[in-house]
C-alpha positions, 0 to 999 in steps of 0.5 A, spaced: 381 675 497 388 672 496 391 673 489 397 670 487 400 666 481 395 660 482 389 664 482 384 662 477 380 668 473 373 668 471 369 674 468 364 677 464 364 679 456 360 684 454 359 691 452 357 695 456 359 691 463 360 696 468 353 696 471 354 689 472 353 685 479 356 679 476 363 680 480 359 681 486 356 675 487 361 670 484 367 673 488 362 672 494 361 665 492 369 664 491 370 667 498 365 663 502 368 656 499 375 659 500 377 658 493 383 662 490 379 665 484 377 672 482 371 674 477 372 680 473 369 684 468 371 685 461 368 690 456 369 688 449 366 692 443 363 688 438 369 689 433 374 686 438 370 680 440 374 675 436 380 677 439 377 677 446 375 670 445 382 668 442 385 671 448 381 667 453 385 661 451 392 665 450 391 667 457 388 661 460 381 664 463 378 658 466 371 661 464 366 667 462 359 669 462 357 672 456 352 678 455 349 683 451 351 684 445 355 678 444 350 672 446 349 670 439 355 672 435 360 668 440 357 661 437 361 661 431 368 663 435 367 657 440 370 650 439 363 646 441 356 647 444 353 643 450 347 639 447 341 644 446 345 650 445 345 650 438 337 650 438 337 656 442 342 660 438 345 663 444 350 662 449 351 666 456 357 661 459 363 659 456 368 654 459 375 653 458 377 646 459 385 645 456 384 650 451 377 648 448 372 653 449 365 650 450 358 654 450 352 653 455 346 657 456 344 658 463 339 664 462 333 660 461 334 655 467 335 661 471 329 665 469 324 659 470 327 658 477 326 666 478 319 666 475 317 660 480 320 663 486 319 671 485 312 671 481 309 664 484 308 662 476 309 655 474 310 656 466 305 650 465 299 652 461 300 659 462 301 664 456 307 669 455 309 675 451 316 676 450 319 683 448 326 681 445 328 676 440 336 677 442 340 672 446 336 673 453 329 672 449 331 666 445 333 662 452 327 664 456 322 662 450 325 656 449 325 654 456 318 656 457 316 652 451 320 646 454 316 647 461 309 647 458 307 654 456 301 654 452 302 660 448 308 665 447 307 671 443 314 675 441 315 682 439 322 685 437 323 691 433 327 688 428 322 684 425 326 679 422 329 677 428 323 675 431 320 671 425 327 667 425 326 665 433 318 664 431 320 659 426 325 655 430 320 655 436 315 652 432 320 647 429 321 644 436 315 645 440 308 643 436 304 643 443 306 650 444 302 656 440 308 660 438 306 667 435 309 673 432 306 680 434 308 685 428 305 691 432 302 693 439 295 694 440 290 695 446 288 688 445 295 685 445 295 683 452 288 680 453 290 673 454 297 674 457 299 671 464 306 674 464 309 680 460 317 679 459 322 685 458 328 681 455 331 687 452 336 692 454 330 698 454 330 701 461 337 700 463 337 708 462 332 713 466 331 716 459 329 710 456 321 710 453 316 704 455 316 699 450 308 699 451 302 702 454 301 699 461 293 701 460 293 695 455 294 690 461 289 686 465 290 687 473 291 679 472 297 680 468 304 680 471 310 683 469 317 681 469 323 685 467 330 682 466 333 688 467 336 688 475 340 695 475 337 699 476 333 695 481 326 699 479 326 700 472 321 705 469 317 699 467 316 696 474 315 703 477 309 704 472 306 697 473 306 698 481 302 704 480 297 700 477 298 695 482 300 690 477 305 684 480 312 686 477 319 684 479 326 685 476 331 680 473 335 679 480 333 672 481 335 670 474 341 673 475 342 669 481 340 663 479 343 663 472 350 665 475 349 659 480 348 654 474 354 657 471 358 657 477 357 649 477 359 648 470 366 652 471 367 649 478 363 642 479 361 645 486 354 647 488 354 655 489 352 658 495 346 661 493 344 665 500 351 668 500 351 670 493 344 673 494 346 677 500 352 680 496 347 682 490 342 685 495 347 689 499 350 692 492 344 694 489 343 702 490 
């Protein structure tokens, strides 16, 4: 990789971010296309977000991805939003065009592509249970509703956050039944096709399971948006029960490819990026 005074800088803002594989796939893509660019991780504490966003302009950073815990809070610090992003209320991609920062969200697009490829599930007329009403949960729920999901059930440990998301979804998607789930019970997952973990719970080995998998039907699939570790406790337990389960590597890949195109106006080399990710995972 050549780095000089003309190198374009891209990156990831979040806290923590040292586990991220985004640099691996984006730098592989830059190398494949012969671009003079580099992708870095910037660990930004919540209290430093405003200064960090200002630094993007001052340092002329070309673009960044946004991850936990900044996807919602960053919105008020940007100069503009792509159509539809305000409705979602979450940003995972920022483009710096001549000092103007515009927010996008590619999480939902990436998730839908992975859902089809990795679980062979078409969202239309299916029912989904989503743990987490934060940035990732918002993007995933909006795109599922747009693609024709019949039912979406939402649960968040912060009940008010889930309530606000349910209200927002109901306002825009009358054809999809949106329900708030106040607590998990043995009957919670009876009519659910896919259970989605859109929380950080499971990134550490000591993290507890969000629900009892004995409540889950053998016909229900599990999608854990966490990709590092490659196999979370949730996925391990699901596989023990012979449930179909996948991690979030596919979402990472496809949302990254969409971000790449927003920044560079070039189609991302998907196979190169995927190969780099698989090689980097322990």
